[in-house]
Phi, psi and omega in degrees: 000127180269145176271151178215112181252118184234140181226149164261166170293157175275138191268148183268115187276069185242016179174202182288148176269140187231175184298327178298326177299323186286337190302304181301316186292319179292318177301310181295324178297317180297317179296315180299317179297317180296316180297322177297316181297334177283353178098009179283154174273095190261139171231116184248119184247135168216182181164201184225142178262105197249007181252166172123169184294321184296314182292325177298318181292315181296318179298320179296322178297328178274357177059040177227155175303145186303313182296323179297317178296316181297316181304320180294312183289326176294322176300321178294321179294317178296324176297321179294315180296326176293318179298319181273004176059047180280126189261049180291151178269335177209142176244110181265140171243132183289355171270358176298137185302317183296325179292314182299319179295320180293321178299317179297321179293318180296314181300315180297317179301313181294325179291314184294331180267004173090005179277347173236136179220164184260136177201202175233156186231143171222127180190174181269123188243132174255113183294314180301322181269350184052049183227142171265144179225149170280164182299324181290338180276344180292150177247112185055035178077010183236170180302128181290343180272308186250351177077011181269164179297150176243165178230146180284121184245141175219126179198161174290135184211162166265146183237145172263135184283069179297323182300332181299334187255010184303308184296320179294325179290319177299314179299318180303311185285320183288324185265352179230076185300339179282344183295315182241120182227155354292174187301331181298331180289329179299310181299319181298314182292318181295309187282325186268336186233312187282309182296321177295343178112125179275142173254151174298147186247148179288128181236017172211158179223153176239356186274359174211170187242348186277095180172188180274125180288140169294121190298329182258006179205076193300342179286347178263140176252133180296128184276172192305325186297318178277324183289301187284313186297327183287356179302331183296336177253328178293329178298336179266002177100004177298135181081010179240182179281346180231100182249029182299318179295322178298314179296329184280320190250337183279140010277158179296142175278329182206121165259120179241140182198169174290155187297339184290342179243018176298321181304317181294321186273338182256350179238299185292313183296313176300324179295320177297317179295321176300317180295327179275358181059044180247154177299150180269154175300152183285326182211137171244124183237121179252102181280170179283183181264152168273118189255151176228112180061034178086001182235148180296134174290118187202138178292336180287342179253355173086359184264067189272133168254123189276111181291334177297313182295313182296318181292316183287330182275324188240357177101150176302314184295328179296318179291313179300316182299315181298314182296323183279333190258322193277328190269121176297117190291134183093345180244168174288144177234149184258127174263138167214150178300322181295316179297319179298311182292323179296320177300320179299310183293314187284313188269314185277320181275301185293311186279290185290307183300318181295319179299313181295317182295314181297316184293310181295324179296319181289324177294320177296318185286318189261340183226029176054030174088000180258130178299123186281163176277134181285122187243325185216123184287158172255173181292346183264353192290317187301310180295318182296309182296325178300320179294315181292322184297330181265007185296314182304313183299319181292317179295314181299317180298318181288326176295318178300328179271003182063027178263072186294315178301325178292324176297319177295321178295323175304314181294317183287336174299318178291319179300314179295321179294324179295320176296322176293322178301322176299314181293327180289316186273340178048069182305328181294333176279318177302326183293338181279346184243111183301329180289346180259008186296325179293322176293321178301317179299318180295315181300314183287327173297313181302319180292316180297319179293322176298314180297321178299313180298318177300315181297320178300312184285342178279345186303322178288340188260309178248118192264355178250316186301314182304319179298323178294322180293315178302320180295319179295326178276352181074020183268113181253321184300134178299336179305327183263006180245348182280165187295325180301326182290347181264359184289330182221143179286140170119029177289157184276074181261359180296142182102336176295140184264128183272163176215103185302311176056206181282161179295147178297318180223142180268137178294139182255144167276099191299316181296320178295316181294324178299320178294319179295318179293326176297319179296317179297316180298322179295320178297316178298316180298317181293324177293319177297320178296320178299317180300314180297317179294321181294318178299314181297317181297318182292321177298318179293322180294324178296328181276333185232070180278113180259107180285147175239159178263171184298329179296322178295316182296324182293346177287341183271124179259111179254129181225154174279130177240155176245127180278121181257339178204154180202142177208160178286147174275127184302134177061027177224100188292338183265344194257141170241144175256116184249142170257122191234133175266118178250021178070028184256003183086354175216159180260148179254156172257127179231129177259128184224142182273058184242012186294340178286341185247335184230135174274153181306318182293336179286337186277333185296126181092354182287144169269133183224166175252130187236135167283105192271345182251024176284137180299131180303147179217151179266127176236118184053039177081002180251129179282121181256128186248059178144178180223134176274136178271135178224158172251142179221157176234175185284354178268004176091008177276144180221138181221140176296143172272125184214154177291145179293317179272161178282105182255151179292151175300134180097352178300138181281143175252123185209000000 
């Protein structure tokens, strides 16, 4: 049994998780699953990078303790990985006690052997990216990665002697072309960073406190290069009392990440390992970006595609399929809602779903639901079976080369060929001629066996659909579901009873869905806008607190109201029109900007608190006679203010 250690970068929990975040993790999950099915001893690591100035600042903006804020966002990330069925073996958090202790030991070791020294630093710093840049690396005076403003920073720091390892790093990349992939990244690292000359890098900070303390100099916090990068070995127990996993799995077989952090993983990380006298990872792979409208999908730029919404609306497998199939691996790929929906209809509904439905329906119709025994070949069988018989080898070869979209295309080539095989053999015509019944049996067996092999090979990529296919084919024994069973065509599946059942995937009205997604996107945008406005308003209120006296407060009449009717205001995405009973013998109309949080049907019957003596005002041509009270926070959540007990309409609030 061969070991296979695969890692994603650890993610920074400083905001919303987006579709771009999922790309690396889903790719690595598919590879890890395939390697496990091949019988390898796989260890798949992911996690979160939880220290630094940026996270400290964001938590302060939310007015919550840093760890409390991180716990919430890390919980959301774990929920996302659960939703996407990510099969990681360990989730490391850099706030884990064992990691922090190991980081301190590593830092001390490097310092004592002279690879870390104390000095002072001045450079251009981008807080969102947590990166220092030289003036020549800036683009129009801004961060070359995210395009945001940078600030000139100067502070006392500890430095790692990165320059000491320059020649060894050049030799590593030039003489081991498999180490850094794709090949374009090799040229980039050599020409842009190594050949111009490496500078020693800052590995401690004093301008913030949220991080691992340097054990022999507590005012210094260990910076990201030593803290975050070493997670790949601390997660295995390096630097602890139990390093069995480290001995078992290191060196890593594959570090995979987006191209923007290849420099850290192909230059800084190997240099740290060289200094520690540890083996280097076998391969570092920097894939391209998932793009939206020509720009990288990134929470730092605000162009977020919500994977929770896409998965829940269109299925987990639809999202996984798009990420694995659509993006040319190693290159940038473009996301659009239309492309996503089109893939569902063309590949999942038309190709795969149609093949399974047609085949099971014909087996039910012509053989009482039992997969028939193949008795007599047709003129199309030899070429067809040859293609299916070699599918495992083609998929396996492409996975070994990290060509995941090509592996998916191999599978879909067979699916499309199977649909063509149906059209070539015309089972419905064979069924009309009793002398052709043996050929009909062979055709339907061949199709069922093809679908079984396809389902086996789809298991690492689509984690729900294959089980549904096995159920439709009536295949229960694990013997016919393992990867070995897909290596050659011709398993004894005849006699299993099929069940056509419901379609694997439902056809979408693409134009209708595009409109719905636009509405959802508008709601997300408006909520994000609300968050920014709320932060600004609160900051201004903190600076301009206007106290009122009790006489001022007594001028406000607050009453409990009961909502008797509610509807959306036409052409106003934020507004609801409510009919409210305030116990006055007549009902009032109140227009409120709560449509992003509450549906009209949710409001009917609700008890609410209303400012009842507010001067009427017209909103979108509707006269509003009052104001509904709500509570909101800086994360964009909004909740109606209501009495805990059931109070009569018109009850005073005081």
